[in-house]
mmCIF file of the N, C-alpha and C atoms, coordinates in Angstrom:
data_MODEL
# 
_entry.id   MODEL 
# 
loop_
_atom_site.group_PDB 
_atom_site.id 
_atom_site.type_symbol 
_atom_site.label_atom_id 
_atom_site.label_alt_id 
_atom_site.label_comp_id 
_atom_site.label_asym_id 
_atom_site.label_entity_id 
_atom_site.label_seq_id 
_atom_site.pdbx_PDB_ins_code 
_atom_site.Cartn_x 
_atom_site.Cartn_y 
_atom_site.Cartn_z 
_atom_site.occupancy 
_atom_site.B_iso_or_equiv 
_atom_site.pdbx_formal_charge 
_atom_site.auth_seq_id 
_atom_site.auth_comp_id 
_atom_site.auth_asym_id 
_atom_site.auth_atom_id 
_atom_site.pdbx_PDB_model_num 
ATOM 1   N N  . UNK A 1 1  ? 109.863 -24.542 199.746 1.00 0.00 ? 1  UNK A N  1 
ATOM 2   C CA . UNK A 1 1  ? 111.233 -24.292 199.370 1.00 0.00 ? 1  UNK A CA 1 
ATOM 3   C C  . UNK A 1 1  ? 111.275 -23.019 198.525 1.00 0.00 ? 1  UNK A C  1 
ATOM 4   N N  . UNK A 1 2  ? 112.237 -22.155 198.844 1.00 0.00 ? 2  UNK A N  1 
ATOM 5   C CA . UNK A 1 2  ? 112.430 -20.916 198.096 1.00 0.00 ? 2  UNK A CA 1 
ATOM 6   C C  . UNK A 1 2  ? 113.808 -20.961 197.439 1.00 0.00 ? 2  UNK A C  1 
ATOM 7   N N  . UNK A 1 3  ? 113.871 -20.619 196.155 1.00 0.00 ? 3  UNK A N  1 
ATOM 8   C CA . UNK A 1 3  ? 115.139 -20.554 195.433 1.00 0.00 ? 3  UNK A CA 1 
ATOM 9   C C  . UNK A 1 3  ? 115.392 -19.114 195.024 1.00 0.00 ? 3  UNK A C  1 
ATOM 10  N N  . UNK A 1 4  ? 116.636 -18.689 195.169 1.00 0.00 ? 4  UNK A N  1 
ATOM 11  C CA . UNK A 1 4  ? 117.002 -17.346 194.741 1.00 0.00 ? 4  UNK A CA 1 
ATOM 12  C C  . UNK A 1 4  ? 118.492 -17.318 194.422 1.00 0.00 ? 4  UNK A C  1 
ATOM 13  N N  . UNK A 1 5  ? 118.936 -16.216 193.871 1.00 0.00 ? 5  UNK A N  1 
ATOM 14  C CA . UNK A 1 5  ? 120.344 -16.035 193.544 1.00 0.00 ? 5  UNK A CA 1 
ATOM 15  C C  . UNK A 1 5  ? 120.913 -14.902 194.376 1.00 0.00 ? 5  UNK A C  1 
ATOM 16  N N  . UNK A 1 6  ? 122.188 -15.023 194.691 1.00 0.00 ? 6  UNK A N  1 
ATOM 17  C CA . UNK A 1 6  ? 122.911 -13.993 195.431 1.00 0.00 ? 6  UNK A CA 1 
ATOM 18  C C  . UNK A 1 6  ? 124.126 -13.610 194.593 1.00 0.00 ? 6  UNK A C  1 
ATOM 19  N N  . UNK A 1 7  ? 124.417 -12.321 194.516 1.00 0.00 ? 7  UNK A N  1 
ATOM 20  C CA . UNK A 1 7  ? 125.632 -11.850 193.855 1.00 0.00 ? 7  UNK A CA 1 
ATOM 21  C C  . UNK A 1 7  ? 126.442 -11.074 194.881 1.00 0.00 ? 7  UNK A C  1 
ATOM 22  N N  . UNK A 1 8  ? 127.695 -11.454 195.034 1.00 0.00 ? 8  UNK A N  1 
ATOM 23  C CA . UNK A 1 8  ? 128.569 -10.752 195.975 1.00 0.00 ? 8  UNK A CA 1 
ATOM 24  C C  . UNK A 1 8  ? 128.794 -9.333  195.463 1.00 0.00 ? 8  UNK A C  1 
ATOM 25  N N  . UNK A 1 9  ? 128.501 -8.322  196.288 1.00 0.00 ? 9  UNK A N  1 
ATOM 26  C CA . UNK A 1 9  ? 128.675 -6.942  195.832 1.00 0.00 ? 9  UNK A CA 1 
ATOM 27  C C  . UNK A 1 9  ? 130.141 -6.534  195.697 1.00 0.00 ? 9  UNK A C  1 
ATOM 28  N N  . UNK A 1 10 ? 131.030 -7.312  196.287 1.00 0.00 ? 10 UNK A N  1 
ATOM 29  C CA . UNK A 1 10 ? 132.444 -6.951  196.249 1.00 0.00 ? 10 UNK A CA 1 
ATOM 30  C C  . UNK A 1 10 ? 133.175 -7.537  195.036 1.00 0.00 ? 10 UNK A C  1 
ATOM 31  N N  . UNK A 1 11 ? 132.934 -8.828  194.719 1.00 0.00 ? 11 UNK A N  1 
ATOM 32  C CA . UNK A 1 11 ? 133.684 -9.464  193.630 1.00 0.00 ? 11 UNK A CA 1 
ATOM 33  C C  . UNK A 1 11 ? 132.798 -10.000 192.504 1.00 0.00 ? 11 UNK A C  1 
ATOM 34  N N  . UNK A 1 12 ? 131.477 -9.866  192.629 1.00 0.00 ? 12 UNK A N  1 
ATOM 35  C CA . UNK A 1 12 ? 130.501 -10.301 191.617 1.00 0.00 ? 12 UNK A CA 1 
ATOM 36  C C  . UNK A 1 12 ? 130.389 -11.809 191.434 1.00 0.00 ? 12 UNK A C  1 
ATOM 37  N N  . UNK A 1 13 ? 130.800 -12.585 192.420 1.00 0.00 ? 13 UNK A N  1 
ATOM 38  C CA . UNK A 1 13 ? 130.592 -14.035 192.361 1.00 0.00 ? 13 UNK A CA 1 
ATOM 39  C C  . UNK A 1 13 ? 129.096 -14.314 192.484 1.00 0.00 ? 13 UNK A C  1 
ATOM 40  N N  . UNK A 1 14 ? 128.625 -15.337 191.783 1.00 0.00 ? 14 UNK A N  1 
ATOM 41  C CA . UNK A 1 14 ? 127.211 -15.686 191.811 1.00 0.00 ? 14 UNK A CA 1 
ATOM 42  C C  . UNK A 1 14 ? 126.960 -16.943 192.624 1.00 0.00 ? 14 UNK A C  1 
ATOM 43  N N  . UNK A 1 15 ? 125.908 -16.935 193.421 1.00 0.00 ? 15 UNK A N  1 
ATOM 44  C CA . UNK A 1 15 ? 125.549 -18.056 194.285 1.00 0.00 ? 15 UNK A CA 1 
ATOM 45  C C  . UNK A 1 15 ? 124.087 -18.421 194.093 1.00 0.00 ? 15 UNK A C  1 
ATOM 46  N N  . UNK A 1 16 ? 123.760 -19.692 194.243 1.00 0.00 ? 16 UNK A N  1 
ATOM 47  C CA . UNK A 1 16 ? 122.372 -20.173 194.273 1.00 0.00 ? 16 UNK A CA 1 
ATOM 48  C C  . UNK A 1 16 ? 122.025 -20.392 195.741 1.00 0.00 ? 16 UNK A C  1 
ATOM 49  N N  . UNK A 1 17 ? 120.892 -19.849 196.157 1.00 0.00 ? 17 UNK A N  1 
ATOM 50  C CA . UNK A 1 17 ? 120.440 -19.948 197.549 1.00 0.00 ? 17 UNK A CA 1 
ATOM 51  C C  . UNK A 1 17 ? 119.133 -20.726 197.591 1.00 0.00 ? 17 UNK A C  1 
ATOM 52  N N  . UNK A 1 18 ? 119.088 -21.762 198.432 1.00 0.00 ? 18 UNK A N  1 
ATOM 53  C CA . UNK A 1 18 ? 117.871 -22.551 198.629 1.00 0.00 ? 18 UNK A CA 1 
ATOM 54  C C  . UNK A 1 18 ? 117.517 -22.507 200.106 1.00 0.00 ? 18 UNK A C  1 
ATOM 55  N N  . UNK A 1 19 ? 116.264 -22.171 200.393 1.00 0.00 ? 19 UNK A N  1 
ATOM 56  C CA . UNK A 1 19 ? 115.798 -22.049 201.779 1.00 0.00 ? 19 UNK A CA 1 
ATOM 57  C C  . UNK A 1 19 ? 114.630 -22.998 202.015 1.00 0.00 ? 19 UNK A C  1 
ATOM 58  N N  . UNK A 1 20 ? 114.740 -23.807 203.054 1.00 0.00 ? 20 UNK A N  1 
ATOM 59  C CA . UNK A 1 20 ? 113.653 -24.699 203.465 1.00 0.00 ? 20 UNK A CA 1 
ATOM 60  C C  . UNK A 1 20 ? 112.980 -24.083 204.681 1.00 0.00 ? 20 UNK A C  1 
ATOM 61  N N  . UNK A 1 21 ? 111.770 -23.583 204.496 1.00 0.00 ? 21 UNK A N  1 
ATOM 62  C CA . UNK A 1 21 ? 111.070 -22.904 205.582 1.00 0.00 ? 21 UNK A CA 1 
ATOM 63  C C  . UNK A 1 21 ? 110.413 -23.890 206.544 1.00 0.00 ? 21 UNK A C  1 
ATOM 64  N N  . UNK A 1 22 ? 110.331 -25.159 206.146 1.00 0.00 ? 22 UNK A N  1 
ATOM 65  C CA . UNK A 1 22 ? 109.641 -26.153 206.977 1.00 0.00 ? 22 UNK A CA 1 
ATOM 66  C C  . UNK A 1 22 ? 110.491 -26.666 208.137 1.00 0.00 ? 22 UNK A C  1 
ATOM 67  N N  . UNK A 1 23 ? 111.811 -26.459 208.078 1.00 0.00 ? 23 UNK A N  1 
ATOM 68  C CA . UNK A 1 23 ? 112.667 -26.917 209.178 1.00 0.00 ? 23 UNK A CA 1 
ATOM 69  C C  . UNK A 1 23 ? 113.643 -25.821 209.573 1.00 0.00 ? 23 UNK A C  1 
ATOM 70  N N  . UNK A 1 24 ? 114.067 -25.868 210.819 1.00 0.00 ? 24 UNK A N  1 
ATOM 71  C CA . UNK A 1 24 ? 115.045 -24.911 211.316 1.00 0.00 ? 24 UNK A CA 1 
ATOM 72  C C  . UNK A 1 24 ? 116.452 -25.342 210.954 1.00 0.00 ? 24 UNK A C  1 
ATOM 73  N N  . UNK A 1 25 ? 117.353 -24.405 210.991 1.00 0.00 ? 25 UNK A N  1 
ATOM 74  C CA . UNK A 1 25 ? 118.751 -24.682 210.675 1.00 0.00 ? 25 UNK A CA 1 
ATOM 75  C C  . UNK A 1 25 ? 119.663 -24.040 211.697 1.00 0.00 ? 25 UNK A C  1 
ATOM 76  N N  . UNK A 1 26 ? 120.954 -24.154 211.502 1.00 0.00 ? 26 UNK A N  1 
ATOM 77  C CA . UNK A 1 26 ? 121.905 -23.561 212.449 1.00 0.00 ? 26 UNK A CA 1 
ATOM 78  C C  . UNK A 1 26 ? 121.990 -22.041 212.296 1.00 0.00 ? 26 UNK A C  1 
ATOM 79  N N  . UNK A 1 27 ? 122.354 -21.384 213.378 1.00 0.00 ? 27 UNK A N  1 
ATOM 80  C CA . UNK A 1 27 ? 122.652 -19.946 213.315 1.00 0.00 ? 27 UNK A CA 1 
ATOM 81  C C  . UNK A 1 27 ? 124.063 -19.780 212.782 1.00 0.00 ? 27 UNK A C  1 
ATOM 82  N N  . UNK A 1 28 ? 124.321 -18.660 212.178 1.00 0.00 ? 28 UNK A N  1 
ATOM 83  C CA . UNK A 1 28 ? 125.668 -18.403 211.679 1.00 0.00 ? 28 UNK A CA 1 
ATOM 84  C C  . UNK A 1 28 ? 125.660 -17.374 210.578 1.00 0.00 ? 28 UNK A C  1 
ATOM 85  N N  . UNK A 1 29 ? 126.714 -17.406 209.778 1.00 0.00 ? 29 UNK A N  1 
ATOM 86  C CA . UNK A 1 29 ? 126.843 -16.461 208.684 1.00 0.00 ? 29 UNK A CA 1 
ATOM 87  C C  . UNK A 1 29 ? 127.478 -17.154 207.488 1.00 0.00 ? 29 UNK A C  1 
ATOM 88  N N  . UNK A 1 30 ? 127.298 -16.561 206.322 1.00 0.00 ? 30 UNK A N  1 
ATOM 89  C CA . UNK A 1 30 ? 127.904 -17.095 205.104 1.00 0.00 ? 30 UNK A CA 1 
ATOM 90  C C  . UNK A 1 30 ? 128.719 -15.991 204.456 1.00 0.00 ? 30 UNK A C  1 
ATOM 91  N N  . UNK A 1 31 ? 129.969 -16.306 204.144 1.00 0.00 ? 31 UNK A N  1 
ATOM 92  C CA . UNK A 1 31 ? 130.872 -15.353 203.507 1.00 0.00 ? 31 UNK A CA 1 
ATOM 93  C C  . UNK A 1 31 ? 131.237 -15.832 202.109 1.00 0.00 ? 31 UNK A C  1 
ATOM 94  N N  . UNK A 1 32 ? 131.515 -14.896 201.244 1.00 0.00 ? 32 UNK A N  1 
ATOM 95  C CA . UNK A 1 32 ? 131.924 -15.214 199.884 1.00 0.00 ? 32 UNK A CA 1 
ATOM 96  C C  . UNK A 1 32 ? 133.174 -16.090 199.926 1.00 0.00 ? 32 UNK A C  1 
ATOM 97  N N  . UNK A 1 33 ? 133.164 -17.149 199.147 1.00 0.00 ? 33 UNK A N  1 
ATOM 98  C CA . UNK A 1 33 ? 134.297 -18.065 199.111 1.00 0.00 ? 33 UNK A CA 1 
ATOM 99  C C  . UNK A 1 33 ? 135.516 -17.466 198.416 1.00 0.00 ? 33 UNK A C  1 
ATOM 100 N N  . UNK A 1 34 ? 135.310 -16.426 197.615 1.00 0.00 ? 34 UNK A N  1 
ATOM 101 C CA . UNK A 1 34 ? 136.410 -15.841 196.859 1.00 0.00 ? 34 UNK A CA 1 
ATOM 102 C C  . UNK A 1 34 ? 137.039 -14.628 197.530 1.00 0.00 ? 34 UNK A C  1 
ATOM 103 N N  . UNK A 1 35 ? 136.218 -13.780 198.157 1.00 0.00 ? 35 UNK A N  1 
ATOM 104 C CA . UNK A 1 35 ? 136.764 -12.545 198.741 1.00 0.00 ? 35 UNK A CA 1 
ATOM 105 C C  . UNK A 1 35 ? 136.464 -12.383 200.229 1.00 0.00 ? 35 UNK A C  1 
ATOM 106 N N  . UNK A 1 36 ? 135.722 -13.321 200.818 1.00 0.00 ? 36 UNK A N  1 
ATOM 107 C CA . UNK A 1 36 ? 135.396 -13.333 202.249 1.00 0.00 ? 36 UNK A CA 1 
ATOM 108 C C  . UNK A 1 36 ? 134.416 -12.235 202.677 1.00 0.00 ? 36 UNK A C  1 
ATOM 109 N N  . UNK A 1 37 ? 133.731 -11.620 201.747 1.00 0.00 ? 37 UNK A N  1 
ATOM 110 C CA . UNK A 1 37 ? 132.731 -10.596 202.065 1.00 0.00 ? 37 UNK A CA 1 
ATOM 111 C C  . UNK A 1 37 ? 131.505 -11.263 202.705 1.00 0.00 ? 37 UNK A C  1 
ATOM 112 N N  . UNK A 1 38 ? 130.963 -10.673 203.766 1.00 0.00 ? 38 UNK A N  1 
ATOM 113 C CA . UNK A 1 38 ? 129.776 -11.216 204.428 1.00 0.00 ? 38 UNK A CA 1 
ATOM 114 C C  . UNK A 1 38 ? 128.561 -11.082 203.513 1.00 0.00 ? 38 UNK A C  1 
ATOM 115 N N  . UNK A 1 39 ? 127.924 -12.229 203.204 1.00 0.00 ? 39 UNK A N  1 
ATOM 116 C CA . UNK A 1 39 ? 126.765 -12.225 202.316 1.00 0.00 ? 39 UNK A CA 1 
ATOM 117 C C  . UNK A 1 39 ? 125.451 -12.361 203.060 1.00 0.00 ? 39 UNK A C  1 
ATOM 118 N N  . UNK A 1 40 ? 125.426 -13.133 204.150 1.00 0.00 ? 40 UNK A N  1 
ATOM 119 C CA . UNK A 1 40 ? 124.164 -13.351 204.860 1.00 0.00 ? 40 UNK A CA 1 
ATOM 120 C C  . UNK A 1 40 ? 124.436 -13.822 206.284 1.00 0.00 ? 40 UNK A C  1 
ATOM 121 N N  . UNK A 1 41 ? 123.542 -13.425 207.196 1.00 0.00 ? 41 UNK A N  1 
ATOM 122 C CA . UNK A 1 41 ? 123.567 -13.895 208.581 1.00 0.00 ? 41 UNK A CA 1 
ATOM 123 C C  . UNK A 1 41 ? 122.309 -14.718 208.798 1.00 0.00 ? 41 UNK A C  1 
ATOM 124 N N  . UNK A 1 42 ? 122.460 -15.928 209.349 1.00 0.00 ? 42 UNK A N  1 
ATOM 125 C CA . UNK A 1 42 ? 121.335 -16.832 209.581 1.00 0.00 ? 42 UNK A CA 1 
ATOM 126 C C  . UNK A 1 42 ? 120.900 -16.761 211.034 1.00 0.00 ? 42 UNK A C  1 
ATOM 127 N N  . UNK A 1 43 ? 119.585 -16.691 211.269 1.00 0.00 ? 43 UNK A N  1 
ATOM 128 C CA . UNK A 1 43 ? 119.063 -16.667 212.641 1.00 0.00 ? 43 UNK A CA 1 
ATOM 129 C C  . UNK A 1 43 ? 118.624 -18.045 213.121 1.00 0.00 ? 43 UNK A C  1 
ATOM 130 N N  . UNK A 1 44 ? 118.676 -19.053 212.250 1.00 0.00 ? 44 UNK A N  1 
ATOM 131 C CA . UNK A 1 44 ? 118.321 -20.411 212.633 1.00 0.00 ? 44 UNK A CA 1 
ATOM 132 C C  . UNK A 1 44 ? 116.857 -20.764 212.465 1.00 0.00 ? 44 UNK A C  1 
ATOM 133 N N  . UNK A 1 45 ? 116.045 -19.836 211.987 1.00 0.00 ? 45 UNK A N  1 
ATOM 134 C CA . UNK A 1 45 ? 114.613 -20.118 211.848 1.00 0.00 ? 45 UNK A CA 1 
ATOM 135 C C  . UNK A 1 45 ? 114.306 -21.005 210.639 1.00 0.00 ? 45 UNK A C  1 
ATOM 136 N N  . UNK A 1 46 ? 115.201 -21.025 209.640 1.00 0.00 ? 46 UNK A N  1 
ATOM 137 C CA . UNK A 1 46 ? 115.028 -21.868 208.453 1.00 0.00 ? 46 UNK A CA 1 
ATOM 138 C C  . UNK A 1 46 ? 116.360 -22.519 208.090 1.00 0.00 ? 46 UNK A C  1 
ATOM 139 N N  . UNK A 1 47 ? 116.293 -23.566 207.292 1.00 0.00 ? 47 UNK A N  1 
ATOM 140 C CA . UNK A 1 47 ? 117.510 -24.215 206.778 1.00 0.00 ? 47 UNK A CA 1 
ATOM 141 C C  . UNK A 1 47 ? 117.870 -23.550 205.456 1.00 0.00 ? 47 UNK A C  1 
ATOM 142 N N  . UNK A 1 48 ? 119.125 -23.108 205.327 1.00 0.00 ? 48 UNK A N  1 
ATOM 143 C CA . UNK A 1 48 ? 119.564 -22.410 204.121 1.00 0.00 ? 48 UNK A CA 1 
ATOM 144 C C  . UNK A 1 48 ? 120.807 -23.100 203.567 1.00 0.00 ? 48 UNK A C  1 
ATOM 145 N N  . UNK A 1 49 ? 120.813 -23.327 202.261 1.00 0.00 ? 49 UNK A N  1 
ATOM 146 C CA . UNK A 1 49 ? 121.983 -23.872 201.572 1.00 0.00 ? 49 UNK A CA 1 
ATOM 147 C C  . UNK A 1 49 ? 122.387 -22.885 200.483 1.00 0.00 ? 49 UNK A C  1 
ATOM 148 N N  . UNK A 1 50 ? 123.684 -22.609 200.408 1.00 0.00 ? 50 UNK A N  1 
ATOM 149 C CA . UNK A 1 50 ? 124.199 -21.672 199.412 1.00 0.00 ? 50 UNK A CA 1 
ATOM 150 C C  . UNK A 1 50 ? 125.345 -22.349 198.672 1.00 0.00 ? 50 UNK A C  1 
ATOM 151 N N  . UNK A 1 51 ? 125.334 -22.223 197.332 1.00 0.00 ? 51 UNK A N  1 
ATOM 152 C CA . UNK A 1 51 ? 126.363 -22.865 196.516 1.00 0.00 ? 51 UNK A CA 1 
ATOM 153 C C  . UNK A 1 51 ? 126.906 -21.878 195.485 1.00 0.00 ? 51 UNK A C  1 
ATOM 154 N N  . UNK A 1 52 ? 128.220 -21.828 195.375 1.00 0.00 ? 52 UNK A N  1 
ATOM 155 C CA . UNK A 1 52 ? 128.866 -20.988 194.371 1.00 0.00 ? 52 UNK A CA 1 
ATOM 156 C C  . UNK A 1 52 ? 128.550 -21.530 192.980 1.00 0.00 ? 52 UNK A C  1 
ATOM 157 N N  . UNK A 1 53 ? 128.028 -20.675 192.107 1.00 0.00 ? 53 UNK A N  1 
ATOM 158 C CA . UNK A 1 53 ? 127.671 -21.115 190.757 1.00 0.00 ? 53 UNK A CA 1 
ATOM 159 C C  . UNK A 1 53 ? 128.451 -20.390 189.666 1.00 0.00 ? 53 UNK A C  1 
ATOM 160 N N  . UNK A 1 54 ? 128.869 -19.149 189.917 1.00 0.00 ? 54 UNK A N  1 
ATOM 161 C CA . UNK A 1 54 ? 129.586 -18.374 188.903 1.00 0.00 ? 54 UNK A CA 1 
ATOM 162 C C  . UNK A 1 54 ? 130.761 -17.661 189.546 1.00 0.00 ? 54 UNK A C  1 
ATOM 163 N N  . UNK A 1 55 ? 131.965 -17.993 189.074 1.00 0.00 ? 55 UNK A N  1 
ATOM 164 C CA . UNK A 1 55 ? 133.144 -17.268 189.530 1.00 0.00 ? 55 UNK A CA 1 
ATOM 165 C C  . UNK A 1 55 ? 133.416 -16.147 188.540 1.00 0.00 ? 55 UNK A C  1 
ATOM 166 N N  . UNK A 1 56 ? 133.633 -14.926 189.038 1.00 0.00 ? 56 UNK A N  1 
ATOM 167 C CA . UNK A 1 56 ? 133.899 -13.816 188.119 1.00 0.00 ? 56 UNK A CA 1 
ATOM 168 C C  . UNK A 1 56 ? 135.251 -14.006 187.438 1.00 0.00 ? 56 UNK A C  1 
ATOM 169 N N  . UNK A 1 57 ? 135.341 -13.516 186.214 1.00 0.00 ? 57 UNK A N  1 
ATOM 170 C CA . UNK A 1 57 ? 136.614 -13.591 185.504 1.00 0.00 ? 57 UNK A CA 1 
ATOM 171 C C  . UNK A 1 57 ? 137.548 -12.538 186.059 1.00 0.00 ? 57 UNK A C  1 
ATOM 172 N N  . UNK A 1 58 ? 138.794 -12.937 186.230 1.00 0.00 ? 58 UNK A N  1 
ATOM 173 C CA . UNK A 1 58 ? 139.793 -11.984 186.704 1.00 0.00 ? 58 UNK A CA 1 
ATOM 174 C C  . UNK A 1 58 ? 140.364 -11.256 185.496 1.00 0.00 ? 58 UNK A C  1 
ATOM 175 N N  . UNK A 1 59 ? 140.470 -9.947  185.619 1.00 0.00 ? 59 UNK A N  1 
ATOM 176 C CA . UNK A 1 59 ? 141.055 -9.164  184.539 1.00 0.00 ? 59 UNK A CA 1 
ATOM 177 C C  . UNK A 1 59 ? 142.387 -8.615  185.016 1.00 0.00 ? 59 UNK A C  1 
ATOM 178 N N  . UNK A 1 60 ? 143.346 -8.636  184.140 1.00 0.00 ? 60 UNK A N  1 
ATOM 179 C CA . UNK A 1 60 ? 144.676 -8.158  184.474 1.00 0.00 ? 60 UNK A CA 1 
ATOM 180 C C  . UNK A 1 60 ? 144.985 -6.955  183.592 1.00 0.00 ? 60 UNK A C  1 
ATOM 181 N N  . UNK A 1 61 ? 145.457 -5.904  184.231 1.00 0.00 ? 61 UNK A N  1 
ATOM 182 C CA . UNK A 1 61 ? 145.828 -4.718  183.473 1.00 0.00 ? 61 UNK A CA 1 
ATOM 183 C C  . UNK A 1 61 ? 147.197 -4.945  182.859 1.00 0.00 ? 61 UNK A C  1 
ATOM 184 N N  . UNK A 1 62 ? 147.312 -4.577  181.605 1.00 0.00 ? 62 UNK A N  1 
ATOM 185 C CA . UNK A 1 62 ? 148.600 -4.708  180.937 1.00 0.00 ? 62 UNK A CA 1 
ATOM 186 C C  . UNK A 1 62 ? 149.387 -3.429  181.155 1.00 0.00 ? 62 UNK A C  1 
ATOM 187 N N  . UNK A 1 63 ? 150.666 -3.596  181.390 1.00 0.00 ? 63 UNK A N  1 
ATOM 188 C CA . UNK A 1 63 ? 151.535 -2.443  181.581 1.00 0.00 ? 63 UNK A CA 1 
ATOM 189 C C  . UNK A 1 63 ? 151.764 -1.698  180.282 1.00 0.00 ? 63 UNK A C  1 
ATOM 190 N N  . UNK A 1 64 ? 152.249 -0.478  180.369 1.00 0.00 ? 64 UNK A N  1 
ATOM 191 C CA . UNK A 1 64 ? 152.543 0.324   179.176 1.00 0.00 ? 64 UNK A CA 1 
ATOM 192 C C  . UNK A 1 64 ? 153.666 -0.326  178.402 1.00 0.00 ? 64 UNK A C  1 
ATOM 193 N N  . UNK A 1 65 ? 153.527 -0.350  177.096 1.00 0.00 ? 65 UNK A N  1 
ATOM 194 C CA . UNK A 1 65 ? 154.568 -0.958  176.266 1.00 0.00 ? 65 UNK A CA 1 
ATOM 195 C C  . UNK A 1 65 ? 155.273 0.067   175.455 1.00 0.00 ? 65 UNK A C  1 
# 
C-alpha cells in the first residue's frame, strides 16, 4: 500500500491518495470535487482511493469604501 497527498493546482484543495498495488482497479479519472480540475487518470493496473481532506478557504475581496 502506498500513501501520498495530492494538491489541486487550480484551487489548492488537499487530497489523501491510497494505492493498493496488489489488486487491479477500474479505469477512469478523478477530478477535483471543488473545481472539477482533472487530477489523475487511472489505467486500471492498481486500486486507487482518493479522499478530500482539506478544503481551501475562500477569500472575498472587499469593495472600496
